[in-house]
C-alpha positions as CSV (number, residue, x, y, z in Angstrom):
1,M,101.3,140.1,138.7
2,L,98.6,137.5,139.6
3,G,95.9,140.1,138.7
4,K,97.3,140.7,135.0
5,L,97.4,136.9,134.8
6,F,93.9,136.3,135.7
7,K,92.7,139.2,133.5
8,Y,94.6,137.7,130.5
9,E,93.3,134.2,131.3
10,W,89.7,135.5,131.8
11,R,89.8,137.3,128.4
12,S,91.4,134.2,126.6
13,I,88.8,131.5,128.0
14,S,85.8,133.8,127.7
15,K,86.3,134.5,124.1
16,L,84.4,131.1,123.5
17,L,82.4,130.6,126.7
18,L,80.9,134.2,126.8
19,P,78.9,133.7,123.3
20,I,77.8,130.4,124.0
21,H,76.3,131.1,127.4
22,G,74.8,134.1,125.6
23,F,73.4,131.8,123.1
24,V,71.9,129.4,125.8
25,L,70.0,132.3,127.5
26,L,69.0,133.7,123.9
27,F,67.6,130.2,123.2
28,A,65.6,129.9,126.4
29,L,64.3,133.2,126.0
30,L,63.1,132.6,122.2
31,S,61.7,129.3,123.3
32,R,59.6,130.7,126.1
33,F,58.4,133.4,123.7
34,Y,57.5,130.7,121.1
35,F,55.5,128.6,123.8
36,T,53.8,131.6,125.0
37,I,52.3,132.8,121.8
38,S,51.4,129.4,120.9
39,G,49.4,128.8,124.1
40,G,51.8,126.6,126.0
41,T,53.4,123.2,125.5
42,D,50.4,121.3,126.3
43,A,48.5,123.1,123.5
44,L,51.5,122.5,121.2
45,L,51.9,118.6,122.2
46,N,48.2,118.1,121.8
47,T,47.7,119.9,118.4
48,D,46.1,118.1,115.5
49,S,49.2,119.0,113.4
50,T,51.8,116.2,113.6
51,I,54.4,118.4,112.4
52,I,54.0,121.1,115.0
53,G,53.7,118.4,117.7
54,T,56.9,116.6,116.4
55,L,58.9,120.0,116.2
56,T,57.6,121.2,119.9
57,M,59.0,117.8,121.1
58,L,62.5,118.3,119.3
59,L,62.6,121.9,120.8
60,I,62.0,120.7,124.3
61,F,64.6,117.8,123.7
62,A,67.0,120.4,122.4
63,L,66.4,122.8,125.4
64,V,67.3,120.0,127.8
65,I,70.3,118.9,126.0
66,V,71.6,122.5,125.6
67,I,70.8,123.6,129.4
68,S,72.1,120.3,130.8
69,S,75.3,120.1,128.7
70,I,76.5,123.6,129.0
71,A,78.3,123.0,132.4
72,I,79.9,119.9,130.9
73,F,81.2,121.9,128.0
74,T,82.6,124.6,130.3
75,Y,84.5,122.0,132.5
76,I,86.0,120.2,129.4
77,Y,86.8,123.4,127.5
78,S,88.6,124.7,130.9
79,G,90.6,121.6,130.9
80,Y,91.4,121.8,127.2
81,H,92.3,125.4,127.4
82,F,94.8,124.7,130.4
83,H,96.4,122.0,128.2
84,K,96.7,124.1,125.3
85,N,98.1,127.2,126.9
86,V,100.7,125.3,129.2
87,F,101.7,121.9,127.5
88,T,101.6,122.4,123.9
89,D,103.5,124.7,121.6
90,Q,101.7,127.7,123.3
91,G,103.3,126.5,126.6
92,Y,106.8,127.7,125.2
93,L,105.5,131.3,125.3
94,T,103.4,130.9,128.6
95,N,106.2,129.3,130.5
96,T,108.7,132.1,129.7
97,L,106.5,134.7,131.5
98,P,108.0,136.3,134.4
99,V,105.7,134.5,136.8
100,T,105.9,131.6,139.2
101,P,104.1,128.3,138.4
102,S,101.9,129.0,141.4
103,Q,100.7,132.4,139.8
104,L,99.9,130.7,136.6
105,L,98.2,127.7,137.9
106,L,96.2,130.0,140.3
107,S,95.1,132.4,137.7
108,K,93.8,129.5,135.4
109,E,91.9,127.8,138.2
110,L,90.3,131.0,139.4
111,A,89.0,131.8,135.8
112,A,87.9,128.2,135.6
113,L,86.0,128.5,138.9
114,L,84.4,131.7,138.2
115,W,82.9,130.2,134.8
116,L,81.6,127.1,136.8
117,L,79.9,129.7,138.9
118,I,78.5,131.5,136.0
119,D,77.2,128.1,134.6
120,V,75.0,127.7,137.7
121,V,73.6,131.4,137.3
122,V,73.0,130.8,133.5
123,I,71.3,127.5,133.9
124,S,69.2,128.8,136.9
125,I,68.1,131.8,134.8
126,S,67.4,129.6,131.8
127,I,65.2,127.3,133.8
128,F,63.3,130.4,135.3
129,I,62.7,131.7,131.9
130,L,61.3,128.5,130.5
131,V,59.1,127.5,133.4
132,G,58.9,130.5,135.6
133,S,55.4,131.4,136.8
134,T,53.7,133.2,139.8
135,E,52.8,129.6,141.0
136,L,56.3,128.5,140.6
137,F,57.7,131.3,142.7
138,S,55.1,130.8,145.4
139,N,56.0,127.2,145.6
140,F,59.7,128.1,145.8
141,S,59.0,130.5,148.4
142,I,57.4,127.9,150.6
143,F,60.2,125.4,149.7
144,W,62.9,127.9,150.7
145,S,60.9,128.9,153.9
146,T,60.8,125.0,154.8
147,L,64.6,124.6,153.9
148,I,65.7,127.7,156.2
149,R,63.5,126.1,159.1
150,Y,65.0,122.6,158.7
151,A,68.6,124.0,158.5
152,S,68.1,125.7,161.7
153,Q,67.1,122.7,163.4
154,T,70.1,120.8,162.0
155,P,73.3,123.3,162.3
156,L,75.9,120.8,162.2
157,F,74.4,119.0,159.2
158,T,73.6,122.2,157.4
159,T,77.2,123.5,157.9
160,L,78.7,120.4,156.4
161,I,76.4,120.4,153.4
162,I,77.4,124.1,152.7
163,I,81.0,123.4,153.2
164,A,80.7,120.5,150.8
165,L,79.0,122.5,148.2
166,V,81.7,125.2,148.5
167,L,84.5,122.9,148.1
168,S,83.1,120.9,145.2
169,P,84.0,123.2,142.3
170,F,87.5,123.6,143.8
171,L,87.8,119.8,143.7
172,A,86.5,119.4,140.3
173,I,88.9,121.9,138.9
174,G,91.8,120.6,141.0
175,I,91.2,117.0,139.8
176,L,90.9,118.2,136.3
177,F,94.1,120.3,136.2
178,F,96.0,117.7,138.3
179,S,94.9,114.8,135.5
180,I,96.4,117.2,132.6
181,T,99.6,117.8,134.7
182,L,99.9,114.0,135.3
183,G,99.1,113.2,131.7
184,N,101.8,115.7,130.6
185,L,104.3,113.2,132.1
186,A,103.8,110.7,129.4
187,S,106.1,110.6,126.4
188,S,103.3,110.2,124.0
189,H,99.3,110.3,123.9
190,K,99.4,112.8,126.5
191,V,95.6,113.7,126.2
192,L,94.7,109.7,126.6
193,A,97.1,109.6,129.6
194,S,95.3,112.8,131.2
195,I,92.0,110.9,130.4
196,G,93.5,107.8,132.3
197,A,94.8,109.8,135.2
198,Y,91.2,111.5,135.7
199,V,89.5,108.0,135.7
200,G,92.1,106.8,138.1
201,I,91.5,109.5,140.4
202,Y,87.6,109.0,140.2
203,V,88.0,105.2,140.8
204,V,90.1,106.2,144.0
205,Q,87.1,108.6,145.2
206,Q,84.7,105.9,144.6
207,I,86.6,103.3,146.6
208,F,86.9,105.7,149.4
209,G,83.1,106.4,149.3
210,L,82.5,102.6,149.3
211,I,84.7,102.1,152.3
212,Q,82.9,105.1,154.0
213,L,79.4,103.5,153.4
214,V,80.6,100.0,154.7
215,V,82.5,101.4,157.8
216,W,79.8,104.0,158.8
217,G,77.1,101.7,157.7
218,Y,78.2,99.0,160.1
219,F,78.7,101.4,163.1
220,G,75.5,103.3,162.2
221,S,73.3,100.2,162.0
222,T,74.9,99.3,165.6
223,T,74.1,102.6,167.0
224,I,70.6,102.6,165.7
225,M,70.0,99.2,167.4
226,R,71.4,100.7,170.7
227,M,69.2,103.7,170.2
228,N,66.2,101.5,169.7
229,I,66.8,99.8,172.8
230,Y,67.6,102.7,175.3
231,S,65.8,105.5,173.6
232,N,64.1,107.1,170.4
233,N,66.7,110.0,170.2
234,Y,68.2,109.1,166.8
235,S,68.0,111.0,163.5
236,F,69.1,110.7,159.9
237,E,71.6,113.3,160.3
238,T,73.3,111.5,163.1
239,F,74.1,108.9,160.7
240,L,75.2,111.1,158.0
241,N,77.2,113.6,159.9
242,P,80.3,111.2,160.2
243,I,80.0,110.3,156.6
244,L,80.2,114.0,155.5
245,I,82.9,114.9,157.9
246,T,85.2,112.2,156.8
247,G,84.2,112.9,153.3
248,L,85.2,116.5,153.8
249,I,88.6,115.5,155.2
250,F,89.1,113.3,152.2
251,N,88.3,116.0,149.9
252,I,90.3,118.6,151.5
253,I,93.2,116.3,151.3
254,L,92.5,115.6,147.7
255,I,92.4,119.2,146.8
256,A,95.9,119.9,148.5
257,V,97.4,116.8,146.8
258,C,96.1,117.9,143.4
259,W,97.4,121.6,144.0
260,M,100.7,120.4,145.2
261,G,101.1,117.9,142.6
262,S,100.1,120.3,139.6
263,K,102.5,122.8,141.1
264,Y,105.5,120.1,141.4
265,I,104.9,118.9,138.0
266,M,104.8,122.5,136.4
267,T,108.0,123.6,138.2
268,K,110.1,120.5,138.3
269,R,108.6,118.1,135.6
270,L,107.5,120.3,132.7
271,N,107.6,118.4,129.4
272,L,106.6,120.3,126.2
273,Q,108.0,117.7,123.9
């Protein structure tokens, strides 16, 4: 049943997101074609025609806005779609399906996670379409080789960074959906309550991050002093690893809390009024 739920959710959420992402790629492709046949952005910006120069600047500005905002739009729309399907009038139909709240929640989170991944791909392709060149690919190859070499020298630090990157979309979607389910508990102004819940969770994250920096900053500075006295065997990763580990533990706990909290509210405290 989870597969059918995911398939339905994917089709539903993709009705808007798919053409929008297609538009972003088409916009990037047409812009690159325009820049190419016009001699490049430098020639367009340095032209004697004020109109062409202004239009080129506006096009570049539009490209930056469109490409940078697509992920934000996807994120917000995923939350809106979840709220609309579960906690509005549509929720009467959705919540009568012969599925568990866990299956319903999981199908929607998986669809949102997949679209976040598609965002990364679409943004990357759009950037390469606009600025891709032989020189850029050559420099990227050098950068990638350097990154691999550095990663092999700092295995723990690299592993922690990879885990953090993998967890980040799960955390983002978990917080978004949990905030929406918390907002559903309000008797009125549920959208505002959801926004307030999201801001509250964000504040908690920032407070924890600040505490981390203060605590590990103190112990880190003490460690550096000792290292300077007894040896030179100290690296920046040595200072960052404890921060990353505690941050990962906190994020994993937060993901679990968001999942269990959302599941509990959808099971025991669902309010469609």
